[in-house]
Biotite code that builds the C-alpha atoms (Angstrom):
import biotite.structure as struc

atoms = struc.array([
    struc.Atom([0.020, -0.033, 0.079], chain_id="A", res_id=1, res_name="MET", atom_name="CA", element="C"),
    struc.Atom([1.268, 3.329, -0.955], chain_id="A", res_id=2, res_name="ARG", atom_name="CA", element="C"),
    struc.Atom([1.704, 6.004, 1.569], chain_id="A", res_id=3, res_name="GLN", atom_name="CA", element="C"),
    struc.Atom([0.070, 9.301, 0.880], chain_id="A", res_id=4, res_name="SER", atom_name="CA", element="C"),
    struc.Atom([2.375, 12.167, 0.960], chain_id="A", res_id=5, res_name="ARG", atom_name="CA", element="C"),
    struc.Atom([1.185, 15.460, 2.579], chain_id="A", res_id=6, res_name="ARG", atom_name="CA", element="C"),
    struc.Atom([2.262, 18.551, 0.736], chain_id="A", res_id=7, res_name="LEU", atom_name="CA", element="C"),
    struc.Atom([4.495, 20.579, 2.835], chain_id="A", res_id=8, res_name="LYS", atom_name="CA", element="C"),
    struc.Atom([3.248, 24.193, 2.685], chain_id="A", res_id=9, res_name="ILE", atom_name="CA", element="C"),
    struc.Atom([5.669, 26.933, 3.932], chain_id="A", res_id=10, res_name="PRO", atom_name="CA", element="C"),
    struc.Atom([4.599, 28.813, 6.914], chain_id="A", res_id=11, res_name="PRO", atom_name="CA", element="C"),
    struc.Atom([4.398, 31.934, 5.191], chain_id="A", res_id=12, res_name="GLU", atom_name="CA", element="C"),
    struc.Atom([1.975, 30.848, 2.673], chain_id="A", res_id=13, res_name="THR", atom_name="CA", element="C"),
    struc.Atom([-0.021, 29.165, 5.470], chain_id="A", res_id=14, res_name="GLN", atom_name="CA", element="C"),
    struc.Atom([-0.651, 32.432, 6.895], chain_id="A", res_id=15, res_name="LEU", atom_name="CA", element="C"),
    struc.Atom([-1.915, 33.854, 3.588], chain_id="A", res_id=16, res_name="GLY", atom_name="CA", element="C"),
    struc.Atom([-4.415, 30.828, 3.648], chain_id="A", res_id=17, res_name="LEU", atom_name="CA", element="C"),
    struc.Atom([-5.461, 31.250, 7.040], chain_id="A", res_id=18, res_name="LEU", atom_name="CA", element="C"),
    struc.Atom([-5.987, 34.850, 6.624], chain_id="A", res_id=19, res_name="ALA", atom_name="CA", element="C"),
    struc.Atom([-8.009, 34.185, 3.512], chain_id="A", res_id=20, res_name="MET", atom_name="CA", element="C"),
    struc.Atom([-9.979, 31.531, 5.760], chain_id="A", res_id=21, res_name="ARG", atom_name="CA", element="C"),
    struc.Atom([-10.897, 34.080, 8.209], chain_id="A", res_id=22, res_name="PHE", atom_name="CA", element="C"),
    struc.Atom([-12.209, 36.686, 5.756], chain_id="A", res_id=23, res_name="ARG", atom_name="CA", element="C"),
    struc.Atom([-14.317, 34.152, 3.817], chain_id="A", res_id=24, res_name="SER", atom_name="CA", element="C"),
    struc.Atom([-16.649, 33.531, 6.708], chain_id="A", res_id=25, res_name="THR", atom_name="CA", element="C"),
    struc.Atom([-18.643, 35.413, 9.122], chain_id="A", res_id=26, res_name="ARG", atom_name="CA", element="C"),
    struc.Atom([-18.943, 32.516, 11.598], chain_id="A", res_id=27, res_name="ASP", atom_name="CA", element="C"),
    struc.Atom([-17.108, 33.798, 14.757], chain_id="A", res_id=28, res_name="GLU", atom_name="CA", element="C"),
    struc.Atom([-16.054, 30.334, 15.793], chain_id="A", res_id=29, res_name="SER", atom_name="CA", element="C"),
    struc.Atom([-14.460, 29.667, 12.445], chain_id="A", res_id=30, res_name="GLU", atom_name="CA", element="C"),
    struc.Atom([-12.693, 33.039, 12.708], chain_id="A", res_id=31, res_name="ARG", atom_name="CA", element="C"),
    struc.Atom([-11.651, 32.067, 16.100], chain_id="A", res_id=32, res_name="ASP", atom_name="CA", element="C"),
    struc.Atom([-9.975, 28.949, 14.994], chain_id="A", res_id=33, res_name="LYS", atom_name="CA", element="C"),
    struc.Atom([-8.286, 30.315, 11.790], chain_id="A", res_id=34, res_name="ALA", atom_name="CA", element="C"),
    struc.Atom([-6.927, 33.081, 14.269], chain_id="A", res_id=35, res_name="ALA", atom_name="CA", element="C"),
    struc.Atom([-5.568, 30.512, 16.763], chain_id="A", res_id=36, res_name="VAL", atom_name="CA", element="C"),
    struc.Atom([-3.845, 28.628, 13.912], chain_id="A", res_id=37, res_name="GLU", atom_name="CA", element="C"),
    struc.Atom([-2.569, 31.900, 12.638], chain_id="A", res_id=38, res_name="TYR", atom_name="CA", element="C"),
    struc.Atom([-0.882, 32.332, 16.099], chain_id="A", res_id=39, res_name="GLU", atom_name="CA", element="C"),
    struc.Atom([0.811, 28.934, 16.017], chain_id="A", res_id=40, res_name="HIS", atom_name="CA", element="C"),
    struc.Atom([2.141, 29.649, 12.431], chain_id="A", res_id=41, res_name="VAL", atom_name="CA", element="C"),
    struc.Atom([3.348, 32.662, 13.715], chain_id="A", res_id=42, res_name="VAL", atom_name="CA", element="C"),
    struc.Atom([5.103, 31.266, 16.837], chain_id="A", res_id=43, res_name="ASP", atom_name="CA", element="C"),
    struc.Atom([6.730, 28.821, 14.551], chain_id="A", res_id=44, res_name="LYS", atom_name="CA", element="C"),
    struc.Atom([7.995, 31.113, 12.052], chain_id="A", res_id=45, res_name="LEU", atom_name="CA", element="C"),
    struc.Atom([9.723, 33.377, 15.258], chain_id="A", res_id=46, res_name="ILE", atom_name="CA", element="C"),
    struc.Atom([11.268, 29.935, 16.694], chain_id="A", res_id=47, res_name="ALA", atom_name="CA", element="C"),
    struc.Atom([12.627, 29.005, 13.353], chain_id="A", res_id=48, res_name="SER", atom_name="CA", element="C"),
    struc.Atom([14.941, 32.402, 13.148], chain_id="A", res_id=49, res_name="GLY", atom_name="CA", element="C"),
    struc.Atom([14.372, 32.519, 9.744], chain_id="A", res_id=50, res_name="LYS", atom_name="CA", element="C"),
    struc.Atom([11.294, 34.772, 9.190], chain_id="A", res_id=51, res_name="TRP", atom_name="CA", element="C"),
    struc.Atom([12.659, 37.329, 6.947], chain_id="A", res_id=52, res_name="GLU", atom_name="CA", element="C"),
    struc.Atom([9.796, 39.074, 5.264], chain_id="A", res_id=53, res_name="GLU", atom_name="CA", element="C"),
    struc.Atom([6.570, 40.718, 7.027], chain_id="A", res_id=54, res_name="ILE", atom_name="CA", element="C"),
    struc.Atom([3.655, 39.260, 5.469], chain_id="A", res_id=55, res_name="PRO", atom_name="CA", element="C"),
    struc.Atom([1.448, 41.485, 2.978], chain_id="A", res_id=56, res_name="THR", atom_name="CA", element="C"),
    struc.Atom([-1.763, 43.217, 4.631], chain_id="A", res_id=57, res_name="PHE", atom_name="CA", element="C"),
    struc.Atom([-3.552, 40.451, 2.455], chain_id="A", res_id=58, res_name="GLU", atom_name="CA", element="C"),
    struc.Atom([-1.718, 37.631, 4.437], chain_id="A", res_id=59, res_name="ASP", atom_name="CA", element="C"),
    struc.Atom([-2.586, 39.534, 7.816], chain_id="A", res_id=60, res_name="MET", atom_name="CA", element="C"),
    struc.Atom([-5.600, 39.171, 10.005], chain_id="A", res_id=61, res_name="LEU", atom_name="CA", element="C"),
    struc.Atom([-7.443, 42.298, 11.249], chain_id="A", res_id=62, res_name="PRO", atom_name="CA", element="C"),
    struc.Atom([-5.236, 44.262, 13.828], chain_id="A", res_id=63, res_name="ASP", atom_name="CA", element="C"),
    struc.Atom([-7.190, 43.275, 16.686], chain_id="A", res_id=64, res_name="GLU", atom_name="CA", element="C"),
    struc.Atom([-6.787, 39.644, 15.966], chain_id="A", res_id=65, res_name="ARG", atom_name="CA", element="C"),
    struc.Atom([-3.244, 39.421, 15.008], chain_id="A", res_id=66, res_name="MET", atom_name="CA", element="C"),
    struc.Atom([-0.957, 37.683, 17.711], chain_id="A", res_id=67, res_name="PRO", atom_name="CA", element="C"),
    struc.Atom([1.072, 39.954, 20.094], chain_id="A", res_id=68, res_name="GLU", atom_name="CA", element="C"),
    struc.Atom([3.998, 38.101, 19.205], chain_id="A", res_id=69, res_name="ALA", atom_name="CA", element="C"),
    struc.Atom([3.750, 39.373, 15.598], chain_id="A", res_id=70, res_name="PHE", atom_name="CA", element="C"),
    struc.Atom([3.986, 43.010, 16.678], chain_id="A", res_id=71, res_name="PHE", atom_name="CA", element="C"),
    struc.Atom([6.958, 42.089, 19.143], chain_id="A", res_id=72, res_name="LYS", atom_name="CA", element="C"),
    struc.Atom([8.822, 40.546, 16.458], chain_id="A", res_id=73, res_name="PHE", atom_name="CA", element="C"),
    struc.Atom([8.413, 42.992, 13.780], chain_id="A", res_id=74, res_name="TRP", atom_name="CA", element="C"),
    struc.Atom([9.006, 46.063, 16.299], chain_id="A", res_id=75, res_name="SER", atom_name="CA", element="C"),
    struc.Atom([5.492, 47.398, 15.393], chain_id="A", res_id=76, res_name="ILE", atom_name="CA", element="C"),
    struc.Atom([3.388, 49.067, 18.192], chain_id="A", res_id=77, res_name="PRO", atom_name="CA", element="C"),
    struc.Atom([0.465, 47.114, 18.714], chain_id="A", res_id=78, res_name="ALA", atom_name="CA", element="C"),
    struc.Atom([-3.033, 48.675, 18.330], chain_id="A", res_id=79, res_name="PRO", atom_name="CA", element="C"),
    struc.Atom([-4.455, 50.125, 21.384], chain_id="A", res_id=80, res_name="GLY", atom_name="CA", element="C"),
    struc.Atom([-0.885, 50.451, 23.089], chain_id="A", res_id=81, res_name="ASN", atom_name="CA", element="C"),
    struc.Atom([-0.660, 53.963, 23.875], chain_id="A", res_id=82, res_name="ARG", atom_name="CA", element="C"),
    struc.Atom([2.745, 53.961, 25.492], chain_id="A", res_id=83, res_name="ASP", atom_name="CA", element="C"),
    struc.Atom([4.403, 52.362, 22.400], chain_id="A", res_id=84, res_name="GLY", atom_name="CA", element="C"),
    struc.Atom([6.819, 50.465, 24.366], chain_id="A", res_id=85, res_name="LEU", atom_name="CA", element="C"),
    struc.Atom([5.856, 47.264, 22.465], chain_id="A", res_id=86, res_name="ASN", atom_name="CA", element="C"),
    struc.Atom([9.252, 46.960, 20.542], chain_id="A", res_id=87, res_name="CYS", atom_name="CA", element="C"),
    struc.Atom([11.570, 44.253, 20.008], chain_id="A", res_id=88, res_name="ARG", atom_name="CA", element="C"),
    struc.Atom([15.031, 45.014, 20.773], chain_id="A", res_id=89, res_name="LYS", atom_name="CA", element="C"),
    struc.Atom([17.422, 44.047, 17.861], chain_id="A", res_id=90, res_name="ARG", atom_name="CA", element="C"),
])
């Protein structure tokens, strides 16, 4: 019996697919699932040490649903962060 091979989708591409999935539904439980998966992929990219390009806007979730780690990693002030101290040291 042949083993089925699962296609390995690059994590950067996964972010875009998850963002598309998020935007394609109004079901909040489905949006929550996509946002949780998105956060896991962000964590994986950060841990890899090989995340070189910030995703395009189309590949992001709305600001309020983006993981905090994303903003820290890219040294971008998180929405609602009034003091602007949410910066990554390089």
